[in-house]
C-alpha positions in Angstrom: 7.5 -1.2 -13.2 5.3 -1.1 -10.1 6.4 -3.2 -7.0 4.7 -4.1 -3.7 7.1 -4.8 -1.0 6.5 -6.4 2.4 8.8 -4.3 4.6 8.6 -6.8 7.5 9.8 -9.7 5.4 11.8 -7.4 3.0 10.4 -9.2 0.0 8.8 -8.2 -3.3 5.5 -9.9 -3.1 3.9 -8.2 -6.3 5.0 -6.4 -9.4 3.6 -5.1 -12.6 5.5 -3.9 -15.9 3.5 -1.8 -18.1 3.8 0.7 -21.0 1.1 2.9 -19.6 0.5 4.8 -16.3 -3.1 3.6 -15.7 -4.1 2.4 -12.4 -5.2 -1.0 -13.7 -2.0 -1.6 -15.4 0.2 -0.4 -12.4 -0.8 -0.3 -8.9 -3.8 -2.6 -8.9 -1.9 -5.2 -11.2 0.9 -5.5 -8.6 -1.6 -5.4 -5.8 -3.4 -8.4 -7.3 -0.2 -10.3 -7.5 0.7 -9.5 -3.9 -2.6 -10.8 -2.3 -2.2 -14.0 -4.4 1.5 -14.4 -3.1 1.1 -13.3 0.5 -1.5 -13.4 3.3 -2.9 -10.3 4.5 -2.3 -9.4 8.1 -4.8 -7.5 10.4 -3.8 -3.9 10.8 -1.9 -3.8 7.5 -0.7 -0.4 6.4 -0.1 0.4 2.8 2.5 3.0 2.3 3.4 4.6 -1.3 4.4 7.8 -2.8 1.6 10.2 -3.6 1.4 9.3 -7.3 -1.9 9.4 -9.1 -2.1 5.7 -9.3 -2.2 5.3 -5.6 -4.2 8.5 -4.8 -7.1 7.7 -7.2 -10.5 6.6 -6.2 -10.0 3.2 -7.6 -7.0 2.3 -5.6 -8.5 3.9 -2.4 -11.7 1.9 -2.8 -9.6 -1.2 -3.2 -7.8 -0.5 0.1 -11.1 0.3 1.8 -12.5 -3.0 0.5 -9.7 -5.0 2.4 -9.8 -2.8 5.5 -6.3 -1.6 4.9 -5.0 1.7 6.3 -3.3 3.9 3.8 -0.5 6.2 4.8 -2.4 8.7 2.7 -4.8 9.0 5.7 -2.2 11.4 6.9 -2.5 14.2 4.5 0.5 16.2 5.9 4.0 16.7 4.6 5.3 14.7 7.6 3.2 11.6 6.7 6.4 9.5 7.0 6.8 10.5 10.7 3.2 9.8 11.4 3.5 6.4 9.6 6.4 5.5 12.0 4.6 6.7 15.2 1.4 4.7 14.1 3.2 1.5 13.5 5.2 1.9 16.7 2.1 2.6 18.6 0.2 -0.4 17.1 2.8 -2.7 18.5 1.8 -1.6 22.0 -1.9 -1.3 21.2 -2.5 -4.7 19.5 
């Protein structure tokens, strides 16, 4: 099971249940449901674990096509800290 959560609203906006682990069956399927159910906001940051479904080229290209920043941008063990700093600063810069 793959879910997409809106952390601001604290709601599940997309999900996918599959037998396999292919990107199309998991992360992309959940993402497609999420964008149907929820309006994308400018400056959206997509955060996930570093699973292959999210790190692959297909998912990365999809994020790029929507101009979404990925927390994978910070290729460092402290990506969670960078994510927090980035979102906090974004509030003051935007």
